[in-house]
C-alpha positions as CSV (number, residue, x, y, z in Angstrom):
1,X,-18.7,2.1,-6.2
2,X,-19.1,4.7,-3.6
3,X,-18.9,2.0,-0.9
4,X,-15.5,0.9,-2.1
5,X,-14.3,4.5,-2.2
6,X,-15.2,4.9,1.5
7,X,-13.9,1.5,2.4
8,X,-10.4,2.0,0.9
9,X,-10.3,5.6,2.3
10,X,-11.0,4.4,5.8
11,X,-8.7,1.4,5.4
12,X,-5.9,3.7,4.3
13,X,-6.4,6.3,7.1
14,X,-7.3,4.2,10.1
15,X,-5.3,1.0,9.4
16,X,-2.3,1.6,7.2
17,X,-1.3,5.1,8.1
18,X,-1.7,4.5,11.9
19,X,0.0,1.2,11.9
20,X,2.9,2.2,9.7
21,X,3.6,5.7,11.0
22,X,6.5,4.5,13.3
23,X,8.4,2.9,10.4
24,X,11.0,4.7,8.3
25,X,9.8,5.5,4.8
26,X,11.3,6.0,1.4
27,X,9.6,8.9,-0.2
28,X,8.9,7.8,-3.8
29,X,8.9,11.5,-5.0
30,X,12.5,11.9,-3.6
31,X,13.8,8.4,-4.4
32,X,16.9,9.9,-6.1
33,X,18.2,11.2,-2.8
34,X,18.6,7.7,-1.4
35,X,21.4,5.4,-2.4
36,X,20.5,1.8,-3.4
37,X,22.1,0.5,-0.2
38,X,20.0,2.9,1.9
39,X,16.8,1.8,0.1
40,X,17.7,-1.9,0.6
41,X,18.5,-1.4,4.3
42,X,15.2,0.5,4.9
43,X,13.2,-2.2,3.1
44,X,14.8,-5.0,5.1
45,X,14.3,-3.0,8.3
46,X,10.6,-2.3,7.6
47,X,9.9,-5.8,6.6
48,X,11.4,-7.2,9.7
49,X,9.6,-4.7,12.0
50,X,6.3,-4.8,10.0
51,X,3.2,-4.3,12.2
52,X,1.1,-5.9,9.5
53,X,2.4,-9.3,10.0
54,X,0.6,-12.0,11.8
55,X,0.7,-11.3,15.6
56,X,1.7,-14.8,16.6
57,X,4.5,-15.3,14.1
58,X,6.5,-12.2,13.1
59,X,8.2,-14.0,10.3
60,X,5.1,-14.8,8.3
61,X,4.0,-12.0,6.0
62,X,0.4,-13.3,6.1
63,X,-1.5,-10.0,6.6
64,X,0.7,-7.9,4.3
65,X,0.4,-10.5,1.5
66,X,-3.4,-10.3,1.9
67,X,-3.3,-6.5,1.6
68,X,-1.1,-6.7,-1.5
69,X,-3.5,-9.3,-3.0
70,X,-6.5,-7.0,-2.2
71,X,-4.7,-4.0,-3.8
72,X,-3.8,-6.0,-6.9
73,X,-7.3,-7.2,-7.4
74,X,-8.7,-3.7,-6.8
75,X,-6.3,-2.3,-9.3
76,X,-7.5,-4.8,-11.9
77,X,-11.1,-4.0,-11.1
78,X,-11.2,-0.2,-10.6
79,X,-8.5,1.1,-13.0
80,X,-10.0,1.1,-16.5
81,X,-7.7,-0.3,-19.2
82,X,-9.3,0.6,-22.5
83,X,-12.9,1.3,-21.7
84,X,-14.3,4.6,-20.6
85,X,-16.0,4.7,-17.2
86,X,-18.0,7.6,-16.0
87,X,-16.5,8.6,-12.6
88,X,-19.0,10.5,-10.4
89,X,-18.2,12.9,-7.6
90,X,-17.8,10.4,-4.7
91,X,-16.4,7.5,-6.7
92,X,-12.7,7.8,-5.9
93,X,-12.0,4.1,-5.3
94,X,-9.3,4.1,-8.0
95,X,-7.5,7.0,-6.4
96,X,-7.7,5.4,-3.0
97,X,-6.2,2.2,-4.3
98,X,-3.3,4.1,-5.8
99,X,-2.7,5.9,-2.6
100,X,-2.6,2.6,-0.7
101,X,-0.2,1.2,-3.2
102,X,2.0,4.3,-2.9
103,X,2.0,3.9,0.9
104,X,3.1,0.2,0.5
105,X,5.9,1.4,-1.9
106,X,7.0,4.2,0.4
107,X,7.5,1.7,3.3
108,X,9.1,-0.9,1.1
109,X,6.6,-3.6,1.9
110,X,5.9,-4.6,-1.7
111,X,8.3,-7.1,-3.2
112,X,8.7,-8.9,-6.5
113,X,6.0,-11.4,-5.7
């Protein structure tokens, strides 16, 4: 579990935050300050200029869909539903997965799929 904690932490810091820092973001905590038209425009703008798409084809969301699939499977694996799990000091994989998911929501890269 500690391996996954470090893996998701480094993936978030060195891949997502560095690749997405030039995009405009919608702060989820202040979402009421944006109109629905502004949010829709920012999502479309970020999805068209997404650095996480495949380098050869800017229209295919290949890499971002893989990231979303990874996050969904990690959410199902690391977030306990009804059972109690003992979380030790360095096992923060569930928190890192939620931080990655929040980043994807902030930049509007998650869709209904």
